[in-house]
C-alpha positions in Angstrom: 176.3 64.1 34.8 179.9 63.1 34.5 179.2 59.4 35.2 176.3 59.6 32.6 178.7 61.1 30.0 181.3 58.4 30.8 178.6 55.7 30.4 177.6 57.1 27.0 181.2 57.1 25.9 181.6 53.5 27.0 178.4 52.5 25.2 179.7 54.1 21.9 183.2 52.6 22.3 182.3 49.1 23.6 178.7 48.6 22.7 177.7 47.9 26.3 177.6 49.7 29.6 178.1 47.8 32.8 175.0 48.1 35.1 175.5 50.7 37.8 173.5 52.2 40.6 172.3 55.7 40.6 169.4 57.8 41.9 166.5 59.5 40.1 164.2 62.1 41.6 160.5 61.1 41.5 158.0 63.9 40.6 156.9 64.0 44.3 160.6 64.9 45.3 161.7 61.6 46.8 164.8 59.9 45.7 164.5 56.5 43.8 167.5 54.2 43.8 167.8 52.4 40.4 170.1 50.0 38.5 170.8 51.3 34.9 172.4 49.4 32.0 172.5 49.5 28.2 173.7 47.7 25.2 173.9 48.7 21.5 172.2 46.3 19.0 174.8 44.3 17.1 176.1 46.3 14.1 174.1 49.4 15.0 175.7 51.9 17.4 172.8 54.2 17.1 170.2 51.7 18.3 170.1 49.6 21.4 168.3 48.6 24.6 168.5 50.0 28.1 167.0 49.1 31.4 166.2 51.0 34.6 165.3 48.8 37.6 163.8 50.3 40.7 165.8 49.2 43.7 163.6 50.8 46.4 162.4 47.5 47.9 165.8 45.9 47.8 167.4 48.9 49.5 164.6 48.9 52.1 165.2 45.2 52.8 169.0 45.7 53.0 168.4 48.6 55.5 166.1 46.5 57.7 168.5 43.6 57.7 171.3 45.9 58.6 169.3 47.5 61.4 168.4 44.1 62.9 171.9 42.8 62.5 173.5 45.9 64.1 171.0 46.5 66.9 170.1 43.0 68.1 171.0 42.1 71.6 171.5 38.5 70.4 175.0 37.5 69.2 174.6 37.1 65.4 177.4 35.8 63.2 177.9 34.5 59.6 180.3 31.6 59.4 181.7 30.2 56.2 182.2 26.5 55.3 185.8 26.7 56.7 184.2 27.5 60.2 185.6 31.0 60.1 183.7 34.2 60.9 182.7 36.2 57.9 180.7 38.8 59.8 179.6 39.4 63.4 177.3 42.0 65.0 178.2 44.4 67.8 176.7 42.0 70.4 179.9 40.0 69.9 181.9 43.1 70.9 179.9 43.5 74.1 180.2 39.8 74.9 183.9 39.3 74.2 185.1 42.9 74.8 186.7 43.0 71.4 185.7 45.0 68.2 183.7 42.9 65.6 186.6 43.1 63.1 188.7 41.0 65.5 186.5 38.0 64.7 186.6 38.2 60.9 188.7 35.4 59.4 189.1 33.7 62.8 188.1 30.1 63.3 185.0 29.6 65.6 187.1 27.3 67.8 189.4 30.1 68.7 186.6 31.6 70.8 184.6 28.5 71.8 187.7 26.4 72.5 188.7 23.4 70.3 187.2 20.8 72.6 183.8 22.6 72.8 183.9 23.2 69.0 184.6 19.5 68.2 182.1 18.1 70.8 179.2 20.4 70.0 179.3 23.2 67.5 181.0 21.4 64.6 178.2 18.8 64.3 175.6 21.6 64.3 177.5 23.6 61.7 177.9 20.5 59.5 174.2 19.7 59.6 173.4 23.3 58.7 175.9 23.2 55.8 174.0 20.1 54.6 170.9 22.3 54.4 169.2 21.7 57.8 167.9 24.4 60.1 169.3 23.5 63.6 168.5 24.8 67.1 169.2 23.9 70.6 169.4 25.3 74.1 171.6 24.3 77.0 174.0 25.4 79.8 177.5 26.4 78.8 180.6 27.0 80.9 182.1 30.3 79.7 184.8 32.6 80.8 182.1 34.9 82.3 180.5 32.0 84.1 177.8 29.4 83.5 175.3 30.7 80.9 172.1 29.2 79.4 172.1 29.9 75.7 169.6 29.2 72.9 171.4 28.8 69.6 170.1 28.5 66.1 171.9 27.8 62.8 170.3 28.7 59.5 171.7 27.9 56.1 172.4 30.9 53.8 172.0 30.4 50.1 172.5 34.0 48.7 173.1 33.1 45.0 172.5 29.3 44.6 171.0 26.2 46.1 174.3 25.4 47.7 174.7 26.5 51.3 177.4 29.2 51.2 177.4 30.2 54.9 175.6 29.7 58.2 173.7 32.4 60.1 174.3 31.6 63.8 172.2 33.4 66.4 172.9 33.0 70.1 170.5 34.3 72.7 171.5 34.4 76.4 168.5 33.2 78.5 170.4 32.7 81.7 168.4 35.3 83.8 165.1 34.0 82.4 166.0 30.4 83.2 167.2 31.2 86.7 164.0 33.3 87.4 161.9 30.3 86.2 163.8 27.9 88.4 163.5 30.3 91.4 159.7 30.6 90.7 159.4 26.8 90.5 161.3 26.3 93.7 159.1 28.9 95.4 156.0 27.2 94.2 157.2 23.8 95.4 158.1 25.4 98.8 154.6 27.0 99.0 152.9 23.7 98.1 154.9 21.9 100.8 154.0 24.5 103.3 150.3 24.1 102.4 150.5 20.4 102.8 152.2 20.7 106.2 149.6 23.3 107.5 146.6 21.3 106.4 147.6 18.1 108.3 
């Protein structure tokens, strides 16, 4: 009740109340997150308008996004137009052996290497900042060895048409590609053996 009393005092003093989040209880007992705001009519402190917006769907979407971001085995990052990490998921910690906060504010090239960044990643980031969805898959030489990675870059426009950041997702497909190559080699060897025995 204290925040409500403060909001009423603010409304009487200033004529408006900044929108704020709170929870109401539905008649079935569940909590309903809402956004509440109010403004007095000009010249009349006793009359005004107020709104209460149900935030249930938004909160649910935020929760799902957070769950995917946090639990994905793929390396997911959000990179700003200055090519610096704004956010990374825990898969980065597992890959690099460093906590996610280590990446925040660091330039992508500090982890990819400047040569690799300039030759490959920068062009993909630039295309994405221009509004294009970009994806590729190839072999990379990394400190943990040669890895086959599928990488996608998606433009993020949270509040405007302008791309404000890039969502980069890297999936390690090394084991899958090696297994496919081994299967193909085994099939070729079997086909060769069949040809030899049928002569």
